[in-house]
N, C-alpha and C positions, 0 to 999 in steps of 0.2 A: 504500438505507439502508445506511450504515457504521457500525460500532459499531470505536472505537479503543481504544486501551490504556486510557485514562481510563473506560470503557464508556460515554461520551457518544454519542449517535446524531446523525448528521449526514446531512441528506437532501439528495436532489439540489436544486441550485437553478434559476433562472430561464436557458435556454440563451444568452438574448442578454447577460445579465450576466457568465455563464461565459465567454464569447466577449471580452466587453471585457477581463476580467482574462487570459485568455490572450495578448492583445496588449499588455498593459502591461507594464512595467518591473519586473515582480516576480521576486525571484531565483530563481534555478535550482538544485537540489540536486541529488547523485547518492545514490541510495539502493538498497538491497540488496533482492534478491526471492529469496525460498525457495520453491521448488515441490515440490510433491508429488502423486501420482493418488489418488482416491477414487472408485472406483467409475469412471464415465465421465465424470468431471470433473477437471480441473487445479486445485489451491488454491494460491494464490498470497499468501505472507505477508510483509510488511515489517516486519523487526524494529526498526529505528531509530524507526518512529512506532507500530506497533501495529497497522496495517491489515490486514486479508485481503479476499479476493476470490475469484472462481472464473470459471472459462469452460471451455468445450468443447475448446480449444485450448491450448497453452503461448501463444500469441502473442495469444488472447483474454484468459485471465487475468492476464496482464502488462498489456495494455491497460487491463484493468478495476481493477487492481492501482492503476496509475498514476492513475487517475480518482478512484478513492477516496481516495488518498493526497492527490491535489490538494486535495478538497473538505475532507479532515480538516485540513489544513495551513492553509487559507483559516479556519477557526474557531481553530486552534490552532497558532501558528506554532511552528516549532522554539526550544528555548530554549537552544541552543547545546551542549547535553551531546556527551560523546565519543559515537563509532561503537561499535555493539557488535563484541566478538571473536569473530569466527566460526572455528572450528577444526573438526577430526576426531578422533575416537578410538575406539578398538577395545574390543568388549564380546563375551563369550563369550554363546554360545546354544544351545539345543538343535537 
């Protein structure tokens, strides 16, 4: 199950249908993956879409995020809004 920015839950679909959709002429977009480690898992976040997933390795987390994002975009295509601005900043800490 995937929960996107809108809070809508999208569940896995029929594998045969998913394979058909992957082979079709659906547009391909480039998205950002932001990862951090939580315990034994890597958590991957796509800020453009709002999807989040996890995995035991960086590769698995990204593959799961890709699947989650594709499932989400099947139901909620992008609205053409701009990409988020990603930057860095400094902060004081103890």
